[in-house]
N, CA, C and O atoms as a Maestro MAE file, in Angstrom:
{
 s_m_m2io_version
 :::
 2.0.0
}

f_m_ct {
 s_m_title
 :::
 protein
 m_atom[232] {
  # First column is atom index #
  i_m_mmod_type
  r_m_x_coord
  r_m_y_coord
  r_m_z_coord
  i_m_residue_number
  s_m_chain_name
  s_m_pdb_residue_name
  s_m_pdb_atom_name
  i_m_atomic_number
  :::
  1 25 -138.106 -139.466 40.207 1 A "MET " " N  " 7
  2 3 -138.163 -140.661 40.000 1 A "MET " " CA " 6
  3 2 -136.779 -141.039 39.136 1 A "MET " " C  " 6
  4 15 -136.578 -140.590 38.007 1 A "MET " " O  " 8
  5 25 -135.954 -141.838 39.761 2 A "GLU " " N  " 7
  6 3 -134.644 -142.051 39.076 2 A "GLU " " CA " 6
  7 2 -134.776 -143.454 38.129 2 A "GLU " " C  " 6
  8 15 -135.015 -144.606 38.491 2 A "GLU " " O  " 8
  9 25 -134.528 -142.910 36.790 3 A "LEU " " N  " 7
  10 3 -134.640 -144.198 35.647 3 A "LEU " " CA " 6
  11 2 -133.128 -144.330 35.131 3 A "LEU " " C  " 6
  12 15 -132.651 -145.399 34.749 3 A "LEU " " O  " 8
  13 25 -132.523 -143.272 35.162 4 A "ARG " " N  " 7
  14 3 -131.180 -143.320 34.412 4 A "ARG " " CA " 6
  15 2 -130.186 -144.492 35.078 4 A "ARG " " C  " 6
  16 15 -130.143 -144.715 36.288 4 A "ARG " " O  " 8
  17 25 -129.423 -145.175 34.107 5 A "GLY " " N  " 7
  18 3 -128.592 -146.290 34.589 5 A "GLY " " CA " 6
  19 2 -129.285 -147.695 34.534 5 A "GLY " " C  " 6
  20 15 -129.062 -148.515 33.643 5 A "GLY " " O  " 8
  21 25 -130.029 -147.860 35.434 6 A "ASN " " N  " 7
  22 3 -130.769 -149.148 35.321 6 A "ASN " " CA " 6
  23 2 -132.059 -149.326 34.612 6 A "ASN " " C  " 6
  24 15 -132.821 -150.214 34.994 6 A "ASN " " O  " 8
  25 25 -132.386 -148.528 33.573 7 A "TRP " " N  " 7
  26 3 -133.546 -148.514 33.157 7 A "TRP " " CA " 6
  27 2 -133.724 -149.705 32.211 7 A "TRP " " C  " 6
  28 15 -134.878 -150.052 31.962 7 A "TRP " " O  " 8
  29 25 -132.619 -150.419 31.614 8 A "ASN " " N  " 7
  30 3 -132.606 -151.584 30.694 8 A "ASN " " CA " 6
  31 2 -133.314 -152.857 31.547 8 A "ASN " " C  " 6
  32 15 -134.166 -153.658 31.162 8 A "ASN " " O  " 8
  33 25 -132.659 -152.741 32.812 9 A "GLU " " N  " 7
  34 3 -133.051 -153.866 33.813 9 A "GLU " " CA " 6
  35 2 -134.507 -153.617 34.406 9 A "GLU " " C  " 6
  36 15 -135.183 -154.596 34.721 9 A "GLU " " O  " 8
  37 25 -134.929 -152.522 34.540 10 A "MET " " N  " 7
  38 3 -136.214 -152.092 35.014 10 A "MET " " CA " 6
  39 2 -137.182 -152.379 33.619 10 A "MET " " C  " 6
  40 15 -138.208 -153.032 33.807 10 A "MET " " O  " 8
  41 25 -136.953 -152.023 32.571 11 A "LYS " " N  " 7
  42 3 -137.607 -152.428 31.250 11 A "LYS " " CA " 6
  43 2 -137.856 -153.767 31.146 11 A "LYS " " C  " 6
  44 15 -139.036 -154.084 30.997 11 A "LYS " " O  " 8
  45 25 -136.957 -154.711 31.190 12 A "GLY " " N  " 7
  46 3 -137.144 -156.176 31.362 12 A "GLY " " CA " 6
  47 2 -138.086 -156.813 32.201 12 A "GLY " " C  " 6
  48 15 -138.935 -157.634 31.855 12 A "GLY " " O  " 8
  49 25 -137.809 -156.252 33.630 13 A "LYS " " N  " 7
  50 3 -138.638 -156.669 34.690 13 A "LYS " " CA " 6
  51 2 -140.243 -156.118 34.429 13 A "LYS " " C  " 6
  52 15 -141.187 -156.868 34.674 13 A "LYS " " O  " 8
  53 25 -140.423 -154.912 33.976 14 A "LEU " " N  " 7
  54 3 -141.893 -154.523 33.542 14 A "LEU " " CA " 6
  55 2 -142.328 -155.366 32.469 14 A "LEU " " C  " 6
  56 15 -143.506 -155.711 32.561 14 A "LEU " " O  " 8
  57 25 -141.665 -155.810 31.432 15 A "LYS " " N  " 7
  58 3 -141.936 -156.633 30.545 15 A "LYS " " CA " 6
  59 2 -142.264 -157.910 31.028 15 A "LYS " " C  " 6
  60 15 -143.323 -158.330 30.561 15 A "LYS " " O  " 8
  61 25 -141.689 -158.669 31.823 16 A "GLN " " N  " 7
  62 3 -142.111 -159.853 32.519 16 A "GLN " " CA " 6
  63 2 -143.332 -159.840 33.201 16 A "GLN " " C  " 6
  64 15 -144.144 -160.764 33.166 16 A "GLN " " O  " 8
  65 25 -143.480 -158.688 33.883 17 A "LYS " " N  " 7
  66 3 -144.731 -158.560 34.946 17 A "LYS " " CA " 6
  67 2 -145.979 -157.999 34.056 17 A "LYS " " C  " 6
  68 15 -147.113 -158.370 34.360 17 A "LYS " " O  " 8
  69 25 -145.795 -157.172 33.036 18 A "TYR " " N  " 7
  70 3 -146.893 -156.675 32.308 18 A "TYR " " CA " 6
  71 2 -146.565 -157.217 30.924 18 A "TYR " " C  " 6
  72 15 -145.945 -156.447 30.190 18 A "TYR " " O  " 8
  73 25 -146.872 -158.385 30.464 19 A "ALA " " N  " 7
  74 3 -146.864 -158.854 29.217 19 A "ALA " " CA " 6
  75 2 -147.376 -158.006 28.145 19 A "ALA " " C  " 6
  76 15 -146.651 -157.879 27.158 19 A "ALA " " O  " 8
  77 25 -148.342 -157.491 28.163 20 A "GLU " " N  " 7
  78 3 -149.064 -156.374 27.390 20 A "GLU " " CA " 6
  79 2 -147.966 -155.294 26.768 20 A "GLU " " C  " 6
  80 15 -148.090 -154.799 25.648 20 A "GLU " " O  " 8
  81 25 -146.917 -155.022 27.638 21 A "LEU " " N  " 7
  82 3 -146.275 -153.651 27.353 21 A "LEU " " CA " 6
  83 2 -145.379 -154.010 25.991 21 A "LEU " " C  " 6
  84 15 -144.923 -155.134 25.780 21 A "LEU " " O  " 8
  85 25 -145.232 -153.041 25.240 22 A "THR " " N  " 7
  86 3 -144.175 -153.230 24.168 22 A "THR " " CA " 6
  87 2 -143.040 -152.333 24.172 22 A "THR " " C  " 6
  88 15 -143.099 -151.313 24.860 22 A "THR " " O  " 8
  89 25 -141.908 -152.624 23.411 23 A "ASP " " N  " 7
  90 3 -140.824 -151.624 23.342 23 A "ASP " " CA " 6
  91 2 -141.220 -150.132 23.328 23 A "ASP " " C  " 6
  92 15 -140.752 -149.264 24.064 23 A "ASP " " O  " 8
  93 25 -142.129 -149.979 22.398 24 A "ASP " " N  " 7
  94 3 -142.642 -148.555 22.121 24 A "ASP " " CA " 6
  95 2 -143.383 -148.029 23.395 24 A "ASP " " C  " 6
  96 15 -143.311 -146.817 23.597 24 A "ASP " " O  " 8
  97 25 -144.079 -148.791 24.267 25 A "ASP " " N  " 7
  98 3 -144.518 -148.328 25.372 25 A "ASP " " CA " 6
  99 2 -143.580 -147.979 26.543 25 A "ASP " " C  " 6
  100 15 -143.844 -147.149 27.413 25 A "ASP " " O  " 8
  101 25 -142.363 -148.768 26.458 26 A "LEU " " N  " 7
  102 3 -141.245 -148.556 27.421 26 A "LEU " " CA " 6
  103 2 -140.242 -147.755 26.882 26 A "LEU " " C  " 6
  104 15 -139.192 -147.787 27.524 26 A "LEU " " O  " 8
  105 25 -140.256 -146.878 25.660 27 A "LYS " " N  " 7
  106 3 -139.295 -146.000 25.380 27 A "LYS " " CA " 6
  107 2 -138.997 -144.956 26.375 27 A "LYS " " C  " 6
  108 15 -139.967 -144.292 26.740 27 A "LYS " " O  " 8
  109 25 -137.988 -144.712 26.824 28 A "TYR " " N  " 7
  110 3 -137.501 -143.694 27.658 28 A "TYR " " CA " 6
  111 2 -136.468 -142.831 27.114 28 A "TYR " " C  " 6
  112 15 -135.524 -143.317 26.490 28 A "TYR " " O  " 8
  113 25 -136.596 -141.465 27.329 29 A "GLU " " N  " 7
  114 3 -135.664 -140.596 26.776 29 A "GLU " " CA " 6
  115 2 -135.464 -139.633 28.117 29 A "GLU " " C  " 6
  116 15 -136.416 -139.165 28.743 29 A "GLU " " O  " 8
  117 25 -134.212 -139.437 28.418 30 A "GLU " " N  " 7
  118 3 -133.761 -138.658 29.619 30 A "GLU " " CA " 6
  119 2 -134.675 -137.351 29.721 30 A "GLU " " C  " 6
  120 15 -134.956 -136.765 28.675 30 A "GLU " " O  " 8
  121 25 -135.068 -136.955 30.741 31 A "GLY " " N  " 7
  122 3 -135.851 -135.802 30.760 31 A "GLY " " CA " 6
  123 2 -137.246 -135.686 30.434 31 A "GLY " " C  " 6
  124 15 -137.891 -134.639 30.489 31 A "GLY " " O  " 8
  125 25 -137.744 -136.984 30.041 32 A "ARG " " N  " 7
  126 3 -139.181 -137.034 29.509 32 A "ARG " " CA " 6
  127 2 -139.888 -137.961 30.377 32 A "ARG " " C  " 6
  128 15 -140.864 -138.493 29.849 32 A "ARG " " O  " 8
  129 25 -139.607 -138.324 31.726 33 A "GLU " " N  " 7
  130 3 -140.157 -139.260 32.511 33 A "GLU " " CA " 6
  131 2 -141.596 -139.336 32.439 33 A "GLU " " C  " 6
  132 15 -142.208 -140.403 32.495 33 A "GLU " " O  " 8
  133 25 -142.230 -138.005 32.292 34 A "ASP " " N  " 7
  134 3 -143.626 -137.857 32.393 34 A "ASP " " CA " 6
  135 2 -144.381 -138.441 31.067 34 A "ASP " " C  " 6
  136 15 -145.521 -138.879 31.224 34 A "ASP " " O  " 8
  137 25 -143.919 -138.460 30.047 35 A "GLU " " N  " 7
  138 3 -144.499 -139.052 28.905 35 A "GLU " " CA " 6
  139 2 -144.408 -140.811 28.999 35 A "GLU " " C  " 6
  140 15 -145.323 -141.564 28.666 35 A "GLU " " O  " 8
  141 25 -143.313 -141.157 29.440 36 A "LEU " " N  " 7
  142 3 -143.276 -142.569 29.895 36 A "LEU " " CA " 6
  143 2 -144.197 -143.063 30.832 36 A "LEU " " C  " 6
  144 15 -144.655 -144.204 30.760 36 A "LEU " " O  " 8
  145 25 -144.540 -142.118 31.858 37 A "LEU " " N  " 7
  146 3 -145.341 -142.495 32.807 37 A "LEU " " CA " 6
  147 2 -146.907 -142.626 32.289 37 A "LEU " " C  " 6
  148 15 -147.734 -143.501 32.543 37 A "LEU " " O  " 8
  149 25 -147.011 -141.473 31.494 38 A "GLY " " N  " 7
  150 3 -148.357 -141.282 30.944 38 A "GLY " " CA " 6
  151 2 -148.667 -142.508 29.883 38 A "GLY " " C  " 6
  152 15 -149.803 -142.980 29.920 38 A "GLY " " O  " 8
  153 25 -147.856 -142.972 29.076 39 A "ARG " " N  " 7
  154 3 -147.961 -143.989 28.238 39 A "ARG " " CA " 6
  155 2 -148.340 -145.333 29.172 39 A "ARG " " C  " 6
  156 15 -149.264 -146.102 28.905 39 A "ARG " " O  " 8
  157 25 -147.478 -145.452 30.270 40 A "LEU " " N  " 7
  158 3 -147.693 -146.750 31.126 40 A "LEU " " CA " 6
  159 2 -149.090 -146.643 31.813 40 A "LEU " " C  " 6
  160 15 -149.781 -147.644 32.001 40 A "LEU " " O  " 8
  161 25 -149.466 -145.419 32.171 41 A "GLN " " N  " 7
  162 3 -150.950 -145.414 32.915 41 A "GLN " " CA " 6
  163 2 -151.828 -145.592 31.938 41 A "GLN " " C  " 6
  164 15 -152.796 -146.261 32.300 41 A "GLN " " O  " 8
  165 25 -151.854 -145.197 30.694 42 A "GLN " " N  " 7
  166 3 -152.945 -145.543 29.692 42 A "GLN " " CA " 6
  167 2 -152.776 -146.885 29.309 42 A "GLN " " C  " 6
  168 15 -153.880 -147.407 29.149 42 A "GLN " " O  " 8
  169 25 -151.856 -147.644 29.101 43 A "LYS " " N  " 7
  170 3 -151.570 -149.108 28.754 43 A "LYS " " CA " 6
  171 2 -152.234 -149.840 29.731 43 A "LYS " " C  " 6
  172 15 -153.220 -150.533 29.480 43 A "LYS " " O  " 8
  173 25 -151.622 -149.689 31.093 44 A "LEU " " N  " 7
  174 3 -152.001 -150.452 32.121 44 A "LEU " " CA " 6
  175 2 -153.322 -150.122 32.987 44 A "LEU " " C  " 6
  176 15 -153.914 -150.950 33.679 44 A "LEU " " O  " 8
  177 25 -153.634 -148.949 32.850 45 A "GLY " " N  " 7
  178 3 -155.178 -148.613 33.245 45 A "GLY " " CA " 6
  179 2 -154.897 -148.376 34.860 45 A "GLY " " C  " 6
  180 15 -155.735 -148.747 35.681 45 A "GLY " " O  " 8
  181 25 -153.643 -147.722 35.268 46 A "LYS " " N  " 7
  182 3 -153.385 -147.553 36.506 46 A "LYS " " CA " 6
  183 2 -153.031 -146.024 36.684 46 A "LYS " " C  " 6
  184 15 -152.790 -145.289 35.727 46 A "LYS " " O  " 8
  185 25 -153.023 -145.590 38.088 47 A "THR " " N  " 7
  186 3 -152.859 -144.154 38.439 47 A "THR " " CA " 6
  187 2 -151.377 -143.869 38.201 47 A "THR " " C  " 6
  188 15 -150.624 -144.817 37.979 47 A "THR " " O  " 8
  189 25 -150.921 -142.625 38.234 48 A "ASP " " N  " 7
  190 3 -149.717 -142.210 38.405 48 A "ASP " " CA " 6
  191 2 -149.018 -142.831 39.594 48 A "ASP " " C  " 6
  192 15 -147.911 -143.353 39.457 48 A "ASP " " O  " 8
  193 25 -149.592 -142.788 40.664 49 A "ARG " " N  " 7
  194 3 -149.009 -143.182 41.859 49 A "ARG " " CA " 6
  195 2 -148.927 -144.748 41.837 49 A "ARG " " C  " 6
  196 15 -148.021 -145.232 42.516 49 A "ARG " " O  " 8
  197 25 -149.705 -145.566 41.188 50 A "GLU " " N  " 7
  198 3 -149.533 -146.914 41.158 50 A "GLU " " CA " 6
  199 2 -148.381 -147.287 40.353 50 A "GLU " " C  " 6
  200 15 -147.702 -148.292 40.561 50 A "GLU " " O  " 8
  201 25 -148.167 -146.353 39.330 51 A "ILE " " N  " 7
  202 3 -147.053 -146.701 38.336 51 A "ILE " " CA " 6
  203 2 -145.724 -146.512 39.000 51 A "ILE " " C  " 6
  204 15 -144.770 -147.288 38.931 51 A "ILE " " O  " 8
  205 25 -145.790 -145.325 39.682 52 A "ARG " " N  " 7
  206 3 -144.456 -144.941 40.519 52 A "ARG " " CA " 6
  207 2 -144.202 -146.029 41.492 52 A "ARG " " C  " 6
  208 15 -143.037 -146.426 41.520 52 A "ARG " " O  " 8
  209 25 -145.004 -146.569 42.259 53 A "GLU " " N  " 7
  210 3 -144.993 -147.688 43.123 53 A "GLU " " CA " 6
  211 2 -144.456 -148.958 42.518 53 A "GLU " " C  " 6
  212 15 -143.655 -149.706 43.080 53 A "GLU " " O  " 8
  213 25 -144.961 -149.127 41.345 54 A "ALA " " N  " 7
  214 3 -144.662 -150.550 40.777 54 A "ALA " " CA " 6
  215 2 -143.100 -150.288 40.265 54 A "ALA " " C  " 6
  216 15 -142.253 -151.171 40.395 54 A "ALA " " O  " 8
  217 25 -142.823 -149.113 39.726 55 A "LEU " " N  " 7
  218 3 -141.498 -148.930 39.385 55 A "LEU " " CA " 6
  219 2 -140.465 -149.001 40.514 55 A "LEU " " C  " 6
  220 15 -139.437 -149.652 40.326 55 A "LEU " " O  " 8
  221 25 -140.681 -148.361 41.691 56 A "ARG " " N  " 7
  222 3 -139.953 -148.412 42.888 56 A "ARG " " CA " 6
  223 2 -139.909 -149.889 43.283 56 A "ARG " " C  " 6
  224 15 -138.782 -150.228 43.644 56 A "ARG " " O  " 8
  225 25 -140.716 -150.741 43.309 57 A "ASP " " N  " 7
  226 3 -140.866 -152.105 43.685 57 A "ASP " " CA " 6
  227 2 -139.946 -152.970 42.862 57 A "ASP " " C  " 6
  228 15 -139.507 -153.997 43.380 57 A "ASP " " O  " 8
  229 25 -139.622 -152.658 41.664 58 A "LEU " " N  " 7
  230 3 -138.883 -153.595 40.834 58 A "LEU " " CA " 6
  231 2 -137.478 -153.850 41.409 58 A "LEU " " C  " 6
  232 15 -136.707 -154.619 40.836 58 A "LEU " " O  " 8
  :::
 }
 m_bond[231] {
  # First column is bond index #
  i_m_from
  i_m_to
  i_m_order
  :::
  1 1 2 1
  2 2 3 1
  3 3 4 2
  4 3 5 1
  5 5 6 1
  6 6 7 1
  7 7 8 2
  8 7 9 1
  9 9 10 1
  10 10 11 1
  11 11 12 2
  12 11 13 1
  13 13 14 1
  14 14 15 1
  15 15 16 2
  16 15 17 1
  17 17 18 1
  18 18 19 1
  19 19 20 2
  20 19 21 1
  21 21 22 1
  22 22 23 1
  23 23 24 2
  24 23 25 1
  25 25 26 1
  26 26 27 1
  27 27 28 2
  28 27 29 1
  29 29 30 1
  30 30 31 1
  31 31 32 2
  32 31 33 1
  33 33 34 1
  34 34 35 1
  35 35 36 2
  36 35 37 1
  37 37 38 1
  38 38 39 1
  39 39 40 2
  40 39 41 1
  41 41 42 1
  42 42 43 1
  43 43 44 2
  44 43 45 1
  45 45 46 1
  46 46 47 1
  47 47 48 2
  48 47 49 1
  49 49 50 1
  50 50 51 1
  51 51 52 2
  52 51 53 1
  53 53 54 1
  54 54 55 1
  55 55 56 2
  56 55 57 1
  57 57 58 1
  58 58 59 1
  59 59 60 2
  60 59 61 1
  61 61 62 1
  62 62 63 1
  63 63 64 2
  64 63 65 1
  65 65 66 1
  66 66 67 1
  67 67 68 2
  68 67 69 1
  69 69 70 1
  70 70 71 1
  71 71 72 2
  72 71 73 1
  73 73 74 1
  74 74 75 1
  75 75 76 2
  76 75 77 1
  77 77 78 1
  78 78 79 1
  79 79 80 2
  80 79 81 1
  81 81 82 1
  82 82 83 1
  83 83 84 2
  84 83 85 1
  85 85 86 1
  86 86 87 1
  87 87 88 2
  88 87 89 1
  89 89 90 1
  90 90 91 1
  91 91 92 2
  92 91 93 1
  93 93 94 1
  94 94 95 1
  95 95 96 2
  96 95 97 1
  97 97 98 1
  98 98 99 1
  99 99 100 2
  100 99 101 1
  101 101 102 1
  102 102 103 1
  103 103 104 2
  104 103 105 1
  105 105 106 1
  106 106 107 1
  107 107 108 2
  108 107 109 1
  109 109 110 1
  110 110 111 1
  111 111 112 2
  112 111 113 1
  113 113 114 1
  114 114 115 1
  115 115 116 2
  116 115 117 1
  117 117 118 1
  118 118 119 1
  119 119 120 2
  120 119 121 1
  121 121 122 1
  122 122 123 1
  123 123 124 2
  124 123 125 1
  125 125 126 1
  126 126 127 1
  127 127 128 2
  128 127 129 1
  129 129 130 1
  130 130 131 1
  131 131 132 2
  132 131 133 1
  133 133 134 1
  134 134 135 1
  135 135 136 2
  136 135 137 1
  137 137 138 1
  138 138 139 1
  139 139 140 2
  140 139 141 1
  141 141 142 1
  142 142 143 1
  143 143 144 2
  144 143 145 1
  145 145 146 1
  146 146 147 1
  147 147 148 2
  148 147 149 1
  149 149 150 1
  150 150 151 1
  151 151 152 2
  152 151 153 1
  153 153 154 1
  154 154 155 1
  155 155 156 2
  156 155 157 1
  157 157 158 1
  158 158 159 1
  159 159 160 2
  160 159 161 1
  161 161 162 1
  162 162 163 1
  163 163 164 2
  164 163 165 1
  165 165 166 1
  166 166 167 1
  167 167 168 2
  168 167 169 1
  169 169 170 1
  170 170 171 1
  171 171 172 2
  172 171 173 1
  173 173 174 1
  174 174 175 1
  175 175 176 2
  176 175 177 1
  177 177 178 1
  178 178 179 1
  179 179 180 2
  180 179 181 1
  181 181 182 1
  182 182 183 1
  183 183 184 2
  184 183 185 1
  185 185 186 1
  186 186 187 1
  187 187 188 2
  188 187 189 1
  189 189 190 1
  190 190 191 1
  191 191 192 2
  192 191 193 1
  193 193 194 1
  194 194 195 1
  195 195 196 2
  196 195 197 1
  197 197 198 1
  198 198 199 1
  199 199 200 2
  200 199 201 1
  201 201 202 1
  202 202 203 1
  203 203 204 2
  204 203 205 1
  205 205 206 1
  206 206 207 1
  207 207 208 2
  208 207 209 1
  209 209 210 1
  210 210 211 1
  211 211 212 2
  212 211 213 1
  213 213 214 1
  214 214 215 1
  215 215 216 2
  216 215 217 1
  217 217 218 1
  218 218 219 1
  219 219 220 2
  220 219 221 1
  221 221 222 1
  222 222 223 1
  223 223 224 2
  224 223 225 1
  225 225 226 1
  226 226 227 1
  227 227 228 2
  228 227 229 1
  229 229 230 1
  230 230 231 1
  231 231 232 2
  :::
 }
}
C-alpha cells in the first residue's frame, strides 16, 4: 500500500468519511503501515481488506 506523498490528503478524506477518527488514529510513520491499518480496523470495526479498499478508493 502506498501512503507516502499523499497521506495528508488521504487523512483529510478519511476524517470526512469517518468522523470518529482522530489525529492519533491516523498517525502514520513510514514503514509502519501495519500499525496504522490495525488502529483503523479496531476503531472502525472493519477487516484489513475493507480498510485497504477504502484507502484505495479515496
